[in-house]
N, C-alpha and C positions, 0 to 999 in steps of 0.2 A: 504494501499499500504506500502510495507517495502523497506525503502531507506538505502543503506550502501554507506561508503565513497567510492568515485570512480564512482558512478552511474551517468549517465548522465541525467539531468532533464531540464524541460521547465516550465516557469512560466505560470499559466493559463491566467491571464489577463494582460499580458504585454508581448513584444517581447523580452524576456529575456531567453537565454539559458545558461547552466552552469553544473558545475561538483561539487557533493557533497563533502565537506569537514569534516562535522561532523553532526550528528544527535543526539540531546539532548532532550528527551521527545517528544513534538510533533513541535519542531523548528528545521529547517534545515539551516545549513550555507553553501552557495555555493560560487564557484568562477565563475563569468560569463565568457563569450567568451572574453569580452574585459579586463578582468583581474581584476575586482572589486569584494571584498568580501561582499556578501549580507546575510541576514538572512529572511527565509520565514517560515511560517506555513506549516506543511506537506501537509495540504488540498489544498495549493495554487500552488503546484507542480504536474507535469505530468513526470512519469519516461520514458525516451526514450531509446530505444534499440540501437543498434550500430550505428544508424544514430544520428545524433545532431541537428535535427529540429523538431519543432511541427508538419510540414506538413508530416513527415514520421509516427509519432504517429497517426494522424489523418487517414492514409491509411490503418493502422491495424484495424481499427473499422470495425466490420462487419455489413456492410450496410444492408444486408437482415434482420438480427435480429433488426436493429433499424426500419426499414420499417413495420417489422411485429408488433412491439411495437406500432407504431403509428396506425395501422390499426384496431387494437383491440378496440372495441366499449366500451367506458366508459360509465358508468352508468350516466344519467342525473339526475340532482339535481332539484327537483321541491319544491316550497313552498307550503304547503298544510295548509290549515286553520284547526286548532285542533278543533275537536267535541266530545262531550261526547257522551257516547253509547246511552243515553235516549235523546238526544236533537233531537228534531224535526225539519225538514228542514223549512226555513223561507219562508211564502208566498210572492210571487213576482207577482206585479200587472203592467202590461206595460199599460201606458197610452196614448200610441201614437194612434192616431185617427185610423190609418189603422188596429190596433189590436181591436178596438171597433166596428166599422161598415164595412161592405162590401164595400161600396160606398159612399165617402164623397161628392160627386158631388152635388151640389145645397145646401151645408151647408155653412153658413157664419162662419167667425171667431169666432163669438159670440156663434153660435150655437155649434161649435166644443169646444170651451173652457167650455161651459156649461156643455156639455155631459161629458167631461173629469173630471171637478169638481164633477158632480153628482156620476159618478162611483167611484171617490176616496172616497167621504163621504160615500157611501154605504159600501164600503170595511172597512172603519174606523169602521162604527157603527157596522157591522159584527164582527170585531175582538174584539172590547170592549164587546159586548154581549156574545160572546163564549170564553172570557178570553185568546185570542191569545196575547202573550206579545211583539210580534215584527213583523212587516211587512214592506216590501221594496216596494216604488213606483218608476216605471222607467218612467221618464218623458222626458229624452233626454236634450239637452244642447240648442240648438234653440237660440231664442231671450231672453229666460228667462220668458216668459210671464205665462206659465203653471207652472213653478217652484215658482213665485212669488205668484200665486193663490193657490197653494198647500200650501205653507208657511202660508198665510193668513187663509186657511181653518183649517191647524192643530193648528194654534194659538189660536182658538176659544174653544179647549178643554182643560180643566184643568189637565186631567190625562194623557196627551200626552207629550212626549218630541220628538224631531226629528232633525236630523243631516245628513250631506251628507254621503251618503252610501260608502262603501268600495270602494276606488279608484281602486285598482287592479282588483276587481271583475267587477264593473259596469262602471267605468270611472267617468266623472263628471256628468252624467246625472241621478242621482238615488238619492233618500231620503229614510233613515232609519227612522221608526217610533216605538217609544218605548211606551207601553201602560202600565202605573202603575197600577197594580191590587189592587183593594180594599179589606180588609180583610173580610167586612161583605156581600159578595154575596155568 
């Protein structure tokens, strides 16, 4: 925006209108309508036409252009997990009883927990045997009984580290299991 002596201006963040007295680099000295001399940066001012109010400057804004600008879809920004090209997808095992049996009716809580634990143990043994470096168990939140049982089971293995899985992907109800590979196999 080019300002010269005599231009009518309005301050963007204040209810101050005035006339330009001088422009030195990016600073503008104005005389307000109340007779005060003030200095502002050029980017703090709006040049007014023959009218002396900010309302008139707003009226000159092309509303259809502004509306069109607002309706243009902006690309959404997603956070993606970085994966190398040769990285295999991590096997996920859902230990919810509904995923393990068609009908759980007639099963006691002990039977359900035993089946879930045995299923987890089978997957761990398979991963160790086949040198799979990482697996994920989805156990849900619930009362924490299955998670405690899973933690106990995983703690019995020397070559295993485990932690809560990625919260963004699984929430609180999953455990990541890392299997340290021995060199002699």
